[in-house]
Every structure is written in C-alpha cells, then in structure tokens.
C-alpha positions in Angstrom: -64.5 -89.9 -17.7 -67.7 -90.6 -17.0 -66.6 -92.9 -14.5 -64.1 -90.7 -12.9 -67.3 -88.2 -12.4 -69.7 -90.9 -11.0 -66.7 -91.9 -8.2 -67.1 -88.3 -6.7 -70.7 -87.0 -8.3 -74.0 -88.5 -9.1 -75.6 -87.6 -12.4 -78.2 -88.6 -14.4 -77.4 -89.2 -18.3 -78.9 -86.0 -19.2 -76.7 -83.8 -16.6 -73.9 -85.7 -17.9 -74.3 -84.8 -21.5 -74.7 -81.4 -21.2 -71.5 -81.1 -18.7 -69.6 -82.4 -21.6 -71.2 -80.0 -24.0 -70.7 -77.5 -21.7 -66.3 -78.4 -21.4 -66.5 -78.9 -25.3 -67.9 -75.5 -25.8 -64.7 -74.0 -23.5 -62.3 -76.2 -25.2 -63.1 -74.7 -28.5 -63.0 -71.1 -27.3 -59.7 -71.8 -26.0 -58.0 -73.3 -29.1 -59.8 -71.5 -32.0 -57.7 -68.1 -31.7 -54.6 -70.4 -31.7 -55.7 -72.3 -34.5 -56.5 -69.2 -36.5 -53.2 -67.7 -36.1 -51.7 -71.0 -36.9 -53.8 -71.3 -40.1 -54.5 -68.3 -41.4 -52.3 -65.4 -40.1 -49.2 -67.3 -40.1 -46.3 -64.5 -41.6 -44.0 -65.2 -44.1 -40.6 -65.4 -43.5 -38.3 -62.8 -45.2 -34.5 -63.0 -45.9 -32.3 -60.2 -45.7 -31.7 -60.5 -49.2 -35.1 -59.6 -49.9 -35.3 -56.7 -47.1 -32.3 -55.0 -49.2 -33.9 -55.5 -52.5 -37.2 -53.9 -51.3 -35.4 -51.0 -49.4 -33.5 -50.5 -52.8 -36.7 -50.7 -55.0 -37.8 -48.2 -52.5 -35.2 -46.0 -52.9 -34.8 -46.2 -56.8 -38.5 -45.0 -56.7 -37.9 -42.0 -54.6 -34.7 -40.9 -56.5 -36.7 -41.5 -59.7 -39.6 -39.4 -58.3 -37.1 -36.2 -57.3 -35.1 -36.6 -61.1 -38.2 -36.2 -62.7 -39.4 -33.3 -60.4 -36.2 -31.6 -61.2 -36.4 -32.5 -64.9 -39.4 -30.6 -64.8 -38.0 -27.4 -62.7 -35.0 -27.3 -65.2 -37.5 -27.5 -68.5 -39.5 -24.9 -66.7 -36.4 -22.5 -66.2 -34.8 -23.3 -69.4 -38.5 -22.3 -71.4 -37.5 -18.6 -69.6 -33.8 -18.3 -70.9 -33.3 -15.9 -73.8 -29.4 -16.1 -74.9 -28.8 -12.7 -76.7 -25.1 -11.1 -77.6 -24.0 -9.4 -74.2 -20.9 -7.7 -72.3 -20.6 -9.0 -69.0 -19.1 -5.7 -67.9 -22.4 -4.1 -68.8 -25.6 -5.9 -68.7 -27.7 -5.7 -65.6 -29.5 -8.4 -63.1 -32.6 -8.7 -65.7 -30.7 -9.3 -68.5 -28.7 -11.8 -66.2 -31.8 -13.0 -65.4 -33.1 -13.5 -68.9 -29.8 -15.8 -69.8 -30.6 -18.0 -66.9 -28.9 -16.7 -63.6 -31.2 -16.1 -60.3 -30.9 -12.9 -58.9 -28.6 -13.9 -56.3 -26.1 -14.9 -59.1 -26.5 -11.8 -60.8 -26.1 -9.3 -57.9 -22.7 -11.3 -57.1 -21.5 -10.4 -60.4 -22.6 -6.9 -60.1 -20.9 -6.6 -56.8 -17.9 -7.8 -58.3 -17.7 -5.1 -60.8 -18.7 -2.6 -58.4 -15.8 -3.3 -56.6 -13.6 -2.6 -59.5 -13.8 -6.2 -61.0 -13.8 -6.1 -65.0 -14.3 -9.1 -67.3 -11.2 -8.5 -70.3 -11.9 -11.7 -71.8 -14.6 -14.5 -71.6 -12.7 -16.8 -69.8 -12.3 -14.6 -66.9 -16.4 -15.1 -66.5 -15.4 -18.7 -65.4 -13.7 -17.2 -62.2 -17.2 -16.1 -60.6 -18.6 -18.8 -58.5 -22.3 -17.8 -59.7 -20.8 -19.1 -63.3 -21.0 -22.9 -63.3 -19.1 -24.8 -66.2 -22.4 -25.7 -67.6 -23.7 -22.4 -67.5 -20.5 -21.0 -69.1 -20.4 -23.3 -71.8 -24.1 -22.1 -72.7 -23.2 -18.6 -72.8 -19.6 -18.5 -74.3 -20.7 -18.1 -78.0 -22.8 -14.8 -76.5 -19.9 -13.3 -74.9 -19.0 -9.8 -76.8 -16.5 -7.5 -74.5 -15.8 -4.2 -75.9 -12.3 -2.7 -75.8 -11.7 -0.7 -72.2 -11.2 2.9 -73.0 -8.8 5.0 -70.7 -10.7 7.7 -68.7 -9.0 11.1 -68.1 -8.6 10.2 -64.4 -7.1 6.9 -65.2 -4.6 8.4 -67.5 -3.6 10.7 -64.1 -3.3 8.0 -62.1 -1.1 6.1 -65.1 1.1 9.1 -65.4 1.7 9.3 -61.5 2.7 5.6 -61.6 5.1 6.2 -64.5 6.3 9.2 -62.4 7.0 6.9 -58.9 9.6 4.7 -60.9 11.9 7.6 -61.5 11.6 9.0 -57.8 14.5 9.2 -55.6 13.2 10.4 -51.9 15.4 11.7 -49.2 13.9 9.7 -46.3 15.0 12.0 -43.6 13.1 15.5 -44.4 10.3 13.3 -46.7 6.8 13.6 -45.7 4.2 10.7 -45.9 3.1 12.1 -49.2 6.5 12.2 -50.4 7.5 8.8 -49.1 4.4 7.6 -50.7 5.8 8.4 -54.1 8.4 5.7 -54.0 7.2 2.9 -56.2 6.6 -0.2 -53.7 5.7 1.9 -50.7 1.9 2.5 -50.2 0.4 4.7 -47.6 0.6 2.4 -44.8 4.4 1.7 -45.4 5.2 5.8 -45.7 3.4 6.0 -42.2 5.2 3.1 -40.8 8.6 4.5 -42.1 7.8 8.1 -40.8 6.9 6.7 -37.1 9.9 4.7 -37.3 12.2 7.2 -38.3 10.9 9.7 -35.5 11.5 7.4 -33.0 15.2 7.0 -33.9 15.8 10.4 -34.7 16.7 9.7 -38.2 18.0 7.1 -40.7 21.9 7.3 -41.0 21.8 4.2 -43.9 19.4 2.6 -45.7 19.7 -0.8 -44.3 17.9 0.9 -41.3 14.6 0.8 -43.2 14.9 -3.1 -42.4 13.7 -2.5 -39.0 10.8 -0.8 -39.8 7.9 -3.3 -39.3 6.7 -5.7 -42.3 9.5 -4.2 -44.6 11.5 -7.4 -45.6 14.5 -7.6 -47.5 12.6 -8.5 -51.0 10.7 -5.0 -50.2 14.0 -3.2 -49.8 15.8 -4.6 -52.7 12.6 -2.9 -54.7 13.3 0.4 -53.0 16.8 0.8 -52.1 17.6 2.6 -55.3 14.8 5.2 -55.2 16.5 6.4 -51.4 18.6 9.0 -50.3 19.9 9.7 -47.3 21.1 12.7 -45.2 22.6 11.8 -42.3 23.3 15.3 -41.2 19.3 15.6 -40.8 19.6 12.9 -37.7 18.3 14.7 -34.6 20.9 14.0 -31.8 20.4 13.6 -28.0 22.8 14.9 -25.8 23.5 12.1 -23.6 24.6 14.8 -20.5 21.6 16.2 -20.4 18.8 13.9 -21.5 16.2 12.4 -18.7 14.5 9.3 -18.7 11.4 10.5 -21.0 14.0 11.7 -23.6 15.6 8.2 -24.3 12.5 5.7 -23.6 11.2 6.4 -26.9 14.3 5.2 -28.9 14.2 1.7 -30.3 17.6 0.9 -29.8 18.0 1.2 -25.7 15.4 -0.8 -23.2 14.5 0.7 -19.7 17.1 -1.2 -17.8 19.7 0.4 -20.0 18.2 4.1 -20.0 18.6 3.5 -15.9 22.1 2.5 -16.3 23.1 5.6 -18.4 21.7 8.0 -16.1 23.0 6.6 -13.0 26.3 6.0 -14.0 26.1 9.9 -15.2 25.1 10.6 -11.5 27.8 8.7 -9.8 30.7 9.7 -12.3 29.6 12.9 -13.9 29.0 13.7 -17.4 30.2 11.6 -20.4 33.2 12.5 -22.3 32.8 10.3 -25.4 31.6 6.6 -26.3 34.3 5.2 -24.5 32.9 6.4 -21.4 29.7 4.4 -22.6 31.7 1.2 -22.9 32.2 1.2 -19.0 28.4 0.4 -18.6 28.3 -3.0 -18.6 24.8 -3.4 -19.5 25.2 -1.8 -22.7 26.6 -4.5 -25.7 29.1 -3.3 -28.0 26.6 -3.7 -30.8 24.4 -1.4 -29.1 26.6 1.2 -28.5 27.5 1.1 -32.2 23.9 1.3 -32.9 23.7 4.6 -30.6 26.5 6.5 -31.7 25.5 8.4 -34.5 22.9 9.8 -32.6 24.7 10.7 -29.6 26.3 14.0 -28.6 28.4 15.1 -25.7 
C-alpha cells in the first residue's frame, strides 16, 4: 500500500503512519455495527411447533384466569342464596332473588303468571327459559305447590263450557253471541259465519260452512251436530228486478256473470224460470245449482 501511495503522492513516514491510522479507524467504524449484530444480537430461530406451544400456553393461562374469575363470582353469588320451601305460583321477585335468580329471570316468571300461566307440578318450572337444569335441580326439593281452589268466576266459566257441549243453534237466525255458544266456535269464527251468511242471504245446508274462511273439515266435523239450518229463513233475490248493486255482493257471482244476467234480461225480457238462466253461457251448471235456492222469479 505504501508503494502504491508513493507512486502518486510523496509522503513522509510520519504522514504515512497517520494516514494509515485514520484508515484503520474508518474501517473499524464501518465493521463494528455488523460485528455486534452478528455476535451479540443474533436472533434464535423458533420452529412452528414451538410457536404453537407458546400460543397454547398463553391461551391456557388466559382461560385459567377467566375460570378463576368466574369461580369467584359464582362463590360470591352462592353466598347470597337462601333456599326455603316455596310455591312458584305465589312467590315474588325478592323471594326468587333469594333462591338464586336474577331480577330479570324472576320478572319473566312473574310475567308468565300475569298472563294466566300456572305451575301445576314441580316439573312445570323446567319449561321456563329462566330456569336452567342445574337451577331446577337445586330448587326441586323445596318446591311445594298448593292445590288450586276454584273461584266463583271460574265455576261460572266452567258452567258456560258445559252448556256449550249441548248447544244446538239455528245458524240463519242466530246472532254472533248465540253462534259463540257452539262448542268449537269462538268469537272470531262467529263473526266470520255471520258475515258470510249476510253475503249469501243465509245457509240452505250445513256444508256451506266449509266456504267460511278458516273453517276446515275438522272444525266442521266438530260442530256439525250442534247446528240446525232453517232454509226458509233465506233472503231471496228477485232476478227480474235486481240491479248490479243487489247482485255484486253475492259470493257465487262474479262481475262478468252479473253483467251477463242483466244484459240478457234487457234483451230478452224477464226470466221465467231457472231454465232461462241456463241460456247464459257464462253461467256454468254448478253456478246455477248454487244460486237456485237464492233466486225468485
């Protein structure tokens, strides 16, 4: 190196030694960080198996912490539980809380009772979402349900129910209150039957009840023996004087059929019998058969 420098520059021995020392310091400054990292900061390689083991150890430690926390909470909650003999049909929120339920759980049971719900045996309590299997197991030995005494109001309701079993109602003249006496016919069906009867003009056979919305064959079989039909009570339509408004509400006629009936009458004069209606092609034999009890000439 000295020879190479002397070829281009002229140095004294003192200058050359100083330059060489400076070069050594510069080289040391460059190499030192890499050497430190190489020998002192070399990171140990971790395998995938070791990474999973560390992760599982961390999760186990966390789960153990939560289990301990839950255990402390449970012990604290159990310390406030006081078990005693009780009737689930009678106890209030405070009593349920003493038995270990939260106020929200207790309120759900009270709401069930307020809506008419009742516990007839201990096992009925298991049907409540607020009662877990473990809670029921803890409470079961303490459940004592008193026999239910029938009130005077309930006796009246029972007598009404018995009376319904023997009702026979003429459905063309009965109002909705009377129809409601038929066992199996509640207030909603009573209104539907009355409304459909008014559109028809009355029933001429029991089977027409199957045309009432929601009244299926099972319901019909249940009520059939309680029904009487007086066909003489049917309100008939004079086919020779009835206008469109008088016919449009009838469930057996459609608008086009009504127009055809009126137009035929205008063109050919009054109808003399059912045979004349058969000349109107838009009226099927089935429709004419259904209409016949409701028409007069």
